[in-house]
SELO-658397 format. One record per residue (C-alpha): residue number from 1; residue in three letters; x, y, z. Coordinates in steps of 0.5 Angstrom, whole numbers, plus 2048, in hexadecimal, padded with zeros to 3 digits. Example, Ala and Ser with C-alpha at 12.3 -4.5 7.8 and 13.67 -1.06 7.14 Angstrom:
<pt><pos>1</pos><code>ALA</code><c1>819</c1><c2>7F7</c2><c3>810</c3></pt>
<pt><pos>2</pos><code>SER</code><c1>81B</c1><c2>7FE</c2><c3>80E</c3></pt>
// end
This chain:
<pt><pos>1</pos><code>UNK</code><c1>7F6</c1><c2>7EA</c2><c3>7E1</c3></pt>
<pt><pos>2</pos><code>UNK</code><c1>7F8</c1><c2>7EF</c2><c3>7DD</c3></pt>
<pt><pos>3</pos><code>UNK</code><c1>7FC</c1><c2>7EE</c2><c3>7D6</c3></pt>
<pt><pos>4</pos><code>UNK</code><c1>802</c1><c2>7EE</c2><c3>7DA</c3></pt>
<pt><pos>5</pos><code>UNK</code><c1>800</c1><c2>7E8</c2><c3>7DE</c3></pt>
<pt><pos>6</pos><code>UNK</code><c1>800</c1><c2>7EC</c2><c3>7E5</c3></pt>
<pt><pos>7</pos><code>UNK</code><c1>7FA</c1><c2>7ED</c2><c3>7EA</c3></pt>
<pt><pos>8</pos><code>UNK</code><c1>7FA</c1><c2>7F1</c2><c3>7F0</c3></pt>
<pt><pos>9</pos><code>UNK</code><c1>7F4</c1><c2>7F0</c2><c3>7F5</c3></pt>
<pt><pos>10</pos><code>UNK</code><c1>7F0</c1><c2>7F4</c2><c3>7F8</c3></pt>
<pt><pos>11</pos><code>UNK</code><c1>7F1</c1><c2>7FA</c2><c3>7F4</c3></pt>
<pt><pos>12</pos><code>UNK</code><c1>7F1</c1><c2>800</c2><c3>7F5</c3></pt>
<pt><pos>13</pos><code>UNK</code><c1>7F6</c1><c2>7FE</c2><c3>7FB</c3></pt>
<pt><pos>14</pos><code>UNK</code><c1>7F5</c1><c2>801</c2><c3>801</c3></pt>
<pt><pos>15</pos><code>UNK</code><c1>7FB</c1><c2>802</c2><c3>807</c3></pt>
<pt><pos>16</pos><code>UNK</code><c1>7FA</c1><c2>7FC</c2><c3>80C</c3></pt>
<pt><pos>17</pos><code>UNK</code><c1>7F7</c1><c2>7F7</c2><c3>807</c3></pt>
<pt><pos>18</pos><code>UNK</code><c1>7FA</c1><c2>7F1</c2><c3>805</c3></pt>
<pt><pos>19</pos><code>UNK</code><c1>7FA</c1><c2>7F0</c2><c3>7FE</c3></pt>
<pt><pos>20</pos><code>UNK</code><c1>7FB</c1><c2>7EA</c2><c3>7F9</c3></pt>
<pt><pos>21</pos><code>UNK</code><c1>7FF</c1><c2>7EA</c2><c3>7F3</c3></pt>
<pt><pos>22</pos><code>UNK</code><c1>7FE</c1><c2>7E5</c2><c3>7EE</c3></pt>
<pt><pos>23</pos><code>UNK</code><c1>803</c1><c2>7E4</c2><c3>7E8</c3></pt>
<pt><pos>24</pos><code>UNK</code><c1>803</c1><c2>7E0</c2><c3>7E1</c3></pt>
<pt><pos>25</pos><code>UNK</code><c1>808</c1><c2>7E4</c2><c3>7DD</c3></pt>
<pt><pos>26</pos><code>UNK</code><c1>80E</c1><c2>7E2</c2><c3>7DA</c3></pt>
<pt><pos>27</pos><code>UNK</code><c1>812</c1><c2>7DE</c2><c3>7DF</c3></pt>
<pt><pos>28</pos><code>UNK</code><c1>80C</c1><c2>7DA</c2><c3>7E1</c3></pt>
<pt><pos>29</pos><code>UNK</code><c1>80B</c1><c2>7D9</c2><c3>7D9</c3></pt>
<pt><pos>30</pos><code>UNK</code><c1>812</c1><c2>7D7</c2><c3>7D8</c3></pt>
<pt><pos>31</pos><code>UNK</code><c1>811</c1><c2>7D1</c2><c3>7DE</c3></pt>
<pt><pos>32</pos><code>UNK</code><c1>815</c1><c2>7D4</c2><c3>7E4</c3></pt>
<pt><pos>33</pos><code>UNK</code><c1>815</c1><c2>7D0</c2><c3>7E9</c3></pt>
<pt><pos>34</pos><code>UNK</code><c1>815</c1><c2>7D5</c2><c3>7EF</c3></pt>
<pt><pos>35</pos><code>UNK</code><c1>812</c1><c2>7DC</c2><c3>7EE</c3></pt>
<pt><pos>36</pos><code>UNK</code><c1>813</c1><c2>7E2</c2><c3>7F3</c3></pt>
<pt><pos>37</pos><code>UNK</code><c1>810</c1><c2>7E8</c2><c3>7F4</c3></pt>
<pt><pos>38</pos><code>UNK</code><c1>815</c1><c2>7EE</c2><c3>7F5</c3></pt>
<pt><pos>39</pos><code>UNK</code><c1>811</c1><c2>7F4</c2><c3>7F8</c3></pt>
<pt><pos>40</pos><code>UNK</code><c1>813</c1><c2>7FA</c2><c3>7FB</c3></pt>
<pt><pos>41</pos><code>UNK</code><c1>80F</c1><c2>801</c2><c3>7FD</c3></pt>
<pt><pos>42</pos><code>UNK</code><c1>811</c1><c2>808</c2><c3>7FA</c3></pt>
<pt><pos>43</pos><code>UNK</code><c1>812</c1><c2>80D</c2><c3>7F4</c3></pt>
<pt><pos>44</pos><code>UNK</code><c1>816</c1><c2>80B</c2><c3>7EE</c3></pt>
<pt><pos>45</pos><code>UNK</code><c1>81C</c1><c2>807</c2><c3>7EF</c3></pt>
<pt><pos>46</pos><code>UNK</code><c1>81C</c1><c2>809</c2><c3>7F7</c3></pt>
<pt><pos>47</pos><code>UNK</code><c1>819</c1><c2>802</c2><c3>7F9</c3></pt>
<pt><pos>48</pos><code>UNK</code><c1>819</c1><c2>801</c2><c3>801</c3></pt>
<pt><pos>49</pos><code>UNK</code><c1>817</c1><c2>7FB</c2><c3>805</c3></pt>
<pt><pos>50</pos><code>UNK</code><c1>819</c1><c2>7F7</c2><c3>7FF</c3></pt>
<pt><pos>51</pos><code>UNK</code><c1>817</c1><c2>7EF</c2><c3>800</c3></pt>
<pt><pos>52</pos><code>UNK</code><c1>817</c1><c2>7E9</c2><c3>7FC</c3></pt>
<pt><pos>53</pos><code>UNK</code><c1>811</c1><c2>7E5</c2><c3>7FD</c3></pt>
<pt><pos>54</pos><code>UNK</code><c1>811</c1><c2>7DE</c2><c3>7FA</c3></pt>
<pt><pos>55</pos><code>UNK</code><c1>80B</c1><c2>7DD</c2><c3>7F6</c3></pt>
<pt><pos>56</pos><code>UNK</code><c1>806</c1><c2>7D6</c2><c3>7F7</c3></pt>
<pt><pos>57</pos><code>UNK</code><c1>804</c1><c2>7D3</c2><c3>7F0</c3></pt>
<pt><pos>58</pos><code>UNK</code><c1>7FD</c1><c2>7D2</c2><c3>7EF</c3></pt>
<pt><pos>59</pos><code>UNK</code><c1>7FC</c1><c2>7CF</c2><c3>7E8</c3></pt>
<pt><pos>60</pos><code>UNK</code><c1>800</c1><c2>7D3</c2><c3>7E3</c3></pt>
<pt><pos>61</pos><code>UNK</code><c1>7FF</c1><c2>7D9</c2><c3>7E8</c3></pt>
<pt><pos>62</pos><code>UNK</code><c1>804</c1><c2>7DB</c2><c3>7ED</c3></pt>
<pt><pos>63</pos><code>UNK</code><c1>801</c1><c2>7DF</c2><c3>7F3</c3></pt>
<pt><pos>64</pos><code>UNK</code><c1>804</c1><c2>7E3</c2><c3>7F9</c3></pt>
<pt><pos>65</pos><code>UNK</code><c1>801</c1><c2>7E7</c2><c3>7FF</c3></pt>
<pt><pos>66</pos><code>UNK</code><c1>804</c1><c2>7ED</c2><c3>803</c3></pt>
<pt><pos>67</pos><code>UNK</code><c1>801</c1><c2>7F2</c2><c3>808</c3></pt>
<pt><pos>68</pos><code>UNK</code><c1>802</c1><c2>7F9</c2><c3>805</c3></pt>
<pt><pos>69</pos><code>UNK</code><c1>804</c1><c2>7FD</c2><c3>80B</c3></pt>
<pt><pos>70</pos><code>UNK</code><c1>805</c1><c2>804</c2><c3>808</c3></pt>
<pt><pos>71</pos><code>UNK</code><c1>802</c1><c2>809</c2><c3>803</c3></pt>
<pt><pos>72</pos><code>UNK</code><c1>808</c1><c2>809</c2><c3>7FF</c3></pt>
<pt><pos>73</pos><code>UNK</code><c1>808</c1><c2>807</c2><c3>7F8</c3></pt>
<pt><pos>74</pos><code>UNK</code><c1>808</c1><c2>7FF</c2><c3>7F7</c3></pt>
<pt><pos>75</pos><code>UNK</code><c1>80D</c1><c2>7FD</c2><c3>7F2</c3></pt>
<pt><pos>76</pos><code>UNK</code><c1>80F</c1><c2>7F6</c2><c3>7F0</c3></pt>
<pt><pos>77</pos><code>UNK</code><c1>812</c1><c2>7F1</c2><c3>7EB</c3></pt>
<pt><pos>78</pos><code>UNK</code><c1>813</c1><c2>7E9</c2><c3>7EB</c3></pt>
<pt><pos>79</pos><code>UNK</code><c1>819</c1><c2>7E5</c2><c3>7EB</c3></pt>
<pt><pos>80</pos><code>UNK</code><c1>81A</c1><c2>7DD</c2><c3>7EA</c3></pt>
<pt><pos>81</pos><code>UNK</code><c1>81F</c1><c2>7D9</c2><c3>7EE</c3></pt>
<pt><pos>82</pos><code>UNK</code><c1>824</c1><c2>7D9</c2><c3>7E9</c3></pt>
<pt><pos>83</pos><code>UNK</code><c1>825</c1><c2>7E1</c2><c3>7E8</c3></pt>
<pt><pos>84</pos><code>UNK</code><c1>820</c1><c2>7E2</c2><c3>7E2</c3></pt>
<pt><pos>85</pos><code>UNK</code><c1>81C</c1><c2>7E9</c2><c3>7E3</c3></pt>
<pt><pos>86</pos><code>UNK</code><c1>815</c1><c2>7EB</c2><c3>7E1</c3></pt>
<pt><pos>87</pos><code>UNK</code><c1>815</c1><c2>7F3</c2><c3>7E2</c3></pt>
<pt><pos>88</pos><code>UNK</code><c1>810</c1><c2>7F5</c2><c3>7DD</c3></pt>
<pt><pos>89</pos><code>UNK</code><c1>816</c1><c2>7F7</c2><c3>7D8</c3></pt>
<pt><pos>90</pos><code>UNK</code><c1>81A</c1><c2>7FB</c2><c3>7DE</c3></pt>
<pt><pos>91</pos><code>UNK</code><c1>813</c1><c2>7FF</c2><c3>7E0</c3></pt>
<pt><pos>92</pos><code>UNK</code><c1>811</c1><c2>7FA</c2><c3>7E6</c3></pt>
<pt><pos>93</pos><code>UNK</code><c1>80A</c1><c2>7FA</c2><c3>7E8</c3></pt>
<pt><pos>94</pos><code>UNK</code><c1>807</c1><c2>800</c2><c3>7EC</c3></pt>
<pt><pos>95</pos><code>UNK</code><c1>801</c1><c2>801</c2><c3>7F0</c3></pt>
<pt><pos>96</pos><code>UNK</code><c1>7FF</c1><c2>807</c2><c3>7F4</c3></pt>
<pt><pos>97</pos><code>UNK</code><c1>7FD</c1><c2>806</c2><c3>7FB</c3></pt>
<pt><pos>98</pos><code>UNK</code><c1>7F8</c1><c2>80A</c2><c3>7FF</c3></pt>
<pt><pos>99</pos><code>UNK</code><c1>7F8</c1><c2>80C</c2><c3>806</c3></pt>
<pt><pos>100</pos><code>UNK</code><c1>7F1</c1><c2>80A</c2><c3>807</c3></pt>
<pt><pos>101</pos><code>UNK</code><c1>7EF</c1><c2>811</c2><c3>809</c3></pt>
<pt><pos>102</pos><code>UNK</code><c1>7E8</c1><c2>813</c2><c3>805</c3></pt>
<pt><pos>103</pos><code>UNK</code><c1>7EB</c1><c2>81A</c2><c3>804</c3></pt>
// end
């Protein structure tokens, strides 16, 4: 986990892989009963293929997995079931996705 309570494994991310996102940030620490991964792909605020994935609680950490089917940038934030968001102070979280080519 980084200091914001998130981790993505594996990193670096390669298109075609399945990644696991772990979260122990603000919502988890505030006692959220449900947490959702809000994820999409693309640059800046132009997210495509946006989805909400219900995360599973494992101890104090919430986890979700998803398939990375594109080499577009992977963007995400989190929300709970009552409308509270953790979006990294408006910046969200973002990871580069590699296409798998060695060159």
